[in-house]
N, C-alpha and C positions, 0 to 999 in steps of 0.2 A: 782714299787717303791712308787708311790703315794698312791697306795692301802694300802700298809703296813703302811705308815705314817698316813693315815686317820684312819685306825683301831687302831693304837697306840694312836692317839688323843682320839678316842671314849672310849678306855679302860681306859685311864687316867681320862677322865671325869666321867665315871662310878665309878672308884675307889675314886675319890674325893667326889662324891655324897654319896657313901657308908661310907666314913670317916665322913662326916657331919652327917649322920644319926646315926652312932655309937656314936659320941660325944654328939649328942642331947639326945640320950637315956641313956648314962652313966653319964654325968656330972650333978651334983646336984646344982651347982652354977647357979644363974640366970644371972650372968654377964660373962659367959664363952666365951672366945674369940676363942676357938678352933673351934666351929661351924662356926663362922664368917669367920675365915681364910680358913677352908675347902671349904665353899661355895664360897668364893671369888676366890679361885683357880679354881673352876668349871666354874665360869663366865668368868674368864680370858682365860681358855683353850677353852671355846666355842667361844670366840671372835677370838682367834688365829686360830681356825679351820675354821671359816667363812672367815677370811682374806686369809688363805692358799687356800681354795677352790676357792675364787675369782681370786687369782693370778694364780692358776693352770689352771683355765678355760681360762683366757685371754692369758696365755702363750701357750696354746694348749696342755698342759700335760694331761688334761681330756676333754672328750666330753660328752654332754648330750645324753641320749638314746631317741629314739622315743617312742611315746606312744604305748602300746601293742594293742590299738584299731585302729591304722593306717593301 
């Protein structure tokens, strides 16, 4: 379940980044707010992903893997 949620977060972040790029390339106005909002969503989603990963780690839902060199 946590893997699906993490993948959903990553896909939403990529979609928001793509939307920001699209608005940056298509908008002719120098004062376009669409780019700002798209990239703000990306930053917010990344912050939520980091918080979710910290909560999941401390709750024991996910565990770190060992180094392949061990």
